[in-house]
N, C-alpha and C positions, 0 to 999 in steps of 0.2 A: 581522852584528849581529842581535840578537834584536829582534823587533818588539813593539809595545805589547801586542797581544793575548796573546802568549805570556807577557810579564811580568805581565800582569793575571791570567792563569790561575794563575801561581805565587803572586801576591799573595792571591788568594781562597783558595787551598789552605791557607793558614796564618791564616785568620780575620781578614784585613785588618790584620794587625799590622805596624807599621813604626817605624823610628827614624832620626834623623839625628845622634844623639849616643851615643857608646859608653858614656857614663857611666850611661845608663838603658836599656841593652839587656836585653831578656828573651828567653828561648828562643823561637825560631820567627819572630822579626821579620824583615822585609825592611829591610836597612840601606842608606841612601842616602849616598854619599860626596860630600857637598857641599863646595864650595870657596869661599873668600872672600879678601879682601885679606890676612888674617893667619892663615888656617888652610887645611888641605887634609886632609879626612877620608879621602882615598884612603890616606894613610899609616897608617891604623888598620884596614885591611882584615883583617889577621890577628887583631887583638884582637876585632873584631866577630864573626868566625867562632868564635874560641875561647870567646866568651861565649854562643854558641848561635844566631847569626843564621842564618836559613834560606837567605837569599840576600843577596849584597852587590852593589849596583849601583854600578859605578865607571867612570871614564873614564881611569884609569891602572891599570897592573897592578903590584900590590905583594904578590901571593900566588899560589901555584900551585894553590890550592884550586879544585875544580870548582864551588864555590858562588859564585864571582865571575862576574857578568854584565857584560861590557864594553859600554859604550855610547859614543856620540860626546860626549854632554853630560849629566851627571847631573841638573842642574837642569831642563833641557828634558824629560828623561825623567820626572822627578817631576811636572812640570806636565802633560805629556801623559797620564800615568797617572791623575792626579786628574781631568782632564777626561773621560777614558774612564769612570772610576768614577761621576762626577756624572751622565753620560748613562745609565748602567745603573740608577741609583737612581730616576730619574724623579720627583724631589721638586720641589715648587714652591719657587722660590728668590727671596728678596728681597735685592737689593744695596743697601747703604747707603754713599753718598759724601757729600762736603761738607767745608767748611773746619773747622767747629766742631760739637761735639755728636754726632759719629758714634758714639762708644762709648757715651755715655749713652743716645742714642736706641736703639742696638742692644740694650743690656741692659734698658732699659725695655720695648721691644717684645717681647723674649724672655720677660720676666716676664708680660706680657699674653697672648701666644700660648700659653704653656705651660699656661694655665688650661683650654685647649680642645684644643690640638694636641700631638702628639709633635714637639717642636721641636729642631732642630739649629742650632748657631750658632757664630760665631767666638769662640774662647776668648781672653781677654785682648786683646792688641793684635796678633794674628797676621793683619795685613791687607795684607801686601805680596806680592811675587812668590814668596816661599818660604812665608809664612804662609797665604795663601789655598789653595794646593795641599794643605798639611798639614791645613787645616780640612776640605777636601772629602773627603779620604781617610778621615775619621772619619764620613762619612755611612753610615747603615745602612738597610736595606730598610723598617724600621718607622717611619722618620721621615716625617712628613706635610708639614713645611715647614722651610725653612732660611733663616737670616738671616746674610748674609755681609758683613762690613765691607770696604770697598775703599779702601785708602790710596793716596796719590800724593805723589811728590816731584818729578816731572818730567812733561812732556807725553808721552802714550802709555802711562803706567802703568795708568790706569783701563781703557783699551781692552784692554790685554793681559790684565788680570784678568777683564774681562767675557768675553773669548774663552775663558778657562779655566772660569769659573764659570757662564756662560750664565744670568744672572738673568732670570726671567720678569717680575719687578716691580722697581722701583727708586725710591729717594728720594735727592735731594741736599739735605742739611739746610739749607745756606746757602753763600754765597760770601763769604769774608773774607780778611784780609791774612795768609795762610799761605805759608810758603816763598817769600817774595818774592825771595829771593836766586836761586832757581832759575827761578821763573816770570816775574819781571821786572815784573809789574804785576797789578792786580786782574783785568784782562781776561784775562791769561795764566792766572790761577787759574781763572776761569770756563770758559775753553776746555778746560782739563785736566779739571776736575770734570765738565764737560758731556759728556765721552765716555761716561758712563753713559747719559744720555738719548739720545745718538746710537745707542748699541747697542740700546736698547729700541725706538727708532723703526725701525731696520733689521730687527728681529726680532719685530715685532708685540707688544712687551711693554707693560706698564702702568706709567705714571710717576705718582708722588705729588709734586705741585708746590707748593712753599712760596710762597703768594701774597703773603707779607709781604716777600719778598726780590726786588727788581726784576730782578736778574740771573738768578735761578733762574726767575722767572715768564716772562721773555722767552725763555729757552731751552726752556721747556715749552709755549710757545704753539702751535707747529706739530706737536706730537706727536699721533698719531691716537687714543691712549687715555690719558686722564689723570684724576686726581682732584686738584683744587685745594683746598688747605686754608689757613685764615687764622686768626689769633688774634682778629680783629675780628668773628667770627661772631656774629650776633644771638642764636643759640640758646644761647650761653654767658652765664650770669648769676651774681651773687654771687661775683665773682672776687676772690681774694686772691693776691698773688704773694710776699709775705714774711710771716712767716719761711719759709713753705712754700706752694707752689701749691695752691689749693683753689678749686673752682667747681662749679656745677650745669649739667647738660647733658641736655636731653630728659628731664627728670624724675629723673635719676640724679645723686647727689652723688659728686663725685670729690675725693679728698684724696691728696696725694703727700708724699714726703719730700725734695722738690727745691725750691730757692728760685729766684725771679727770672723775668723776662719771657722770657729765652732758654730756660729749662726749661719754661715754659708752652708755648712754641712746639714744643719737643720732644714734649711730652705731646699736643698737638693733632695733631701728625704721626702719632704712634702711634695715636691715636683714629681718624684718617682711614683708616689701613691696616686696623685692626681692623674698622671698619664695612664697608669694601670686601670683607673676607673673611667678612662675615655674622655676626660675633661678637655675642653677647649683651652689652648694656652693663653688666650686673651683673658679668660675668666680666672685662670690661675694667677696671672700677673696682677690682675685687679685685686684679688684676695690677699696676695702678698703685700702689695703696696698699702692696702687699707689697714693692715694689722699694725697697731701701735702698742708696744710693750708697756706693761704697767706692773704694779705691785712689787716694785724694787727689783725687777728682773730685766737685765739688758737695756736699761733706759739711758738715753743720752739727753741730758738736761742742760739748759743754760743757767749758769750761776752768776754770782756777782763779779764785778771787775774783770769781765771777759773770760771767766773760767768756764770750761766745759766739763760737765760731771758725767762720768760713766758709773751709773748707779746699778749695782748688781748684788744687792745686799740681802736678798731673800734667804739665801743659804750658801754654804760653801763646803767643799772638800778639797783635798790637794789637787785633784785633776781639774776641777772647775776653776780653781784659783790660778793654776798654771795657764789655762786657756785665756782667762781674763788678762793676765799679765802679758801674754803674747800679743793680745789685741791692743792693749795699752801701748806696748813698745812700738807698734806700728803707727801710732797717732803722732801728729806733729807737736813740736814745742816742749816746754818744760812740763814735768809730770810730778804729781803727788800721789803716792800710793798709800791708801788708808785701809789696812786689813785688820779684821778681828779674828780671834781664835777659831780654829776648825774643831768641831766636836766629834765625838764617837769614833776616835781613832785608836783607842785602847793602847796597846803596847807600842804602836807606831807614832804616838803623839809627839814625842820629843824629836825624833828624826825627821818627821814630815814638816814640822814647824821650822826646824833648822834649815831644811832644804828650801822651803819657800823664802825664808829670810835671805838666803844666799842668792836666789834668783832675783829678788828685789834689789839687792846690792849691785847686781851686774847690769841693771837697766840704765842706759845713758840718760843724762839730763833729768834725773829723778831724785826725789826725796821720799823716804818711806817712814810711815808711822805705824807700828805694829802693836796691837792692843790685846791684852788678855794674859791670863796666868801662864798659858803655854808659850806664847811669844816672849813673855818676860824672861823665860828660862833659856832663850837662845843665846849662843855665844858668837858674837860677830864684831869685828874690829874695823869699822868704817864710819865715816862722818855722815853718810847719807841715809843711814838706817837708825831710827830711834825706837826704843822698846819701852812699853809702859804696861804695868799690870792692870791699870784701871783707866777708865775713860776720862776721869776728872783731869788728871795730869796731861793726858794726850790733848784734851781740848785747850788746856792752858798753853801748850806749845803752839798749837795751830793758830791761836789768837795772836801770838807773838810774831808769827812768820808773815812775810810779805808775799801773799799768794795772789798773783794777778796773771791773767792769761795762761793759766795752767790747765792741763787736762788732769782731772782728779778721779781716780778709781776708788770706789767705796764698796767693800765686800767683806763678808764674814758669815759665820753660821747664824741661824735664825735667832738663837738665844742671845747673841751679842747685840742685836738690834742696832747695827751700824748706821742705819738711816738716821739715827738721832744726831749724827754729825752734819747732816745736810745743810742746816741753816747757817753753818759757819762759812759756807762757800757761795 
């Protein structure tokens, strides 16, 4: 079998070009034949070569070409190669973990860092055992700093990703009710996310600790190198959180395009990292103001008939829904709450959907439309909460309602695709 050093030499010879999908192969790429439950890219070795792949990394033989490099495990080879490349590039790396706000914090941080540094970062949601290696392989020698998002679905995921990416610094945004089906409890979530801090402790890294989250704060207590940040800092004044976060800090005015307490916390986290790196506050303010949320995350949109839409439909768990509802409650005027089911809650599914429905019922000047099989099972006796098992009937009700000059929250787990309701408003 060929060792990683030899594969890396071949990788660098073709300008670090690689692909995992024959649909977007360009001449010269190194093609990795990844396998999953429903696909096996080894079967496309000949196609990859015919399209100009310089080398094909496979763990099955489906071609006689001398451009095939057989390995024991393609995924492990991809991970080892990305780790080797990360070490060669010698860039300072920030790992971002946490239950909620990882992607927003990452993108906001990138906007800020890019005002001063040549910044490399996770594209989209490539934050798992395949996405992180692919992210690292895009590092280049002129990058000064890298921001890598670390996702988790089970214990050990974050540790595995840390061993590949080797972050020098790290932040856990918060601990919430994510993937309870897999983790079993909030404590299970904390232990899984806490693997980032454990790695930093063992490798003399620096941790940014959310002092507002007691679980994160407890995990950060015994780390040798930390920056603790909190939204209750005395140096913040003139704070507004709706419709967008705005405040003064050390003589500098900060204005964002993000609403709510939870996004204020994300901004303070970014500010803590930027100050640790010695950035000028004017540059930090510029990066925060220039960041505009997208991809159904924390977006404030203008709808029809004077409606304001709070679109946060990329994903949902009980903690993130509670934060969105709290933000909505602080917004003026009549409100319409449109929520879809929250997935991966396991044994907690019924009680968490019941709890969210009760929070919805308690919000003044609001109507709620809750959609999905789990929400349909809620028991609630109030005229301002409507339950539907499917989107069709929910859309029919919305079309009958007179919704003008409302603030509309749209949120749900990714599989619910709640953004499909957007044209109605």
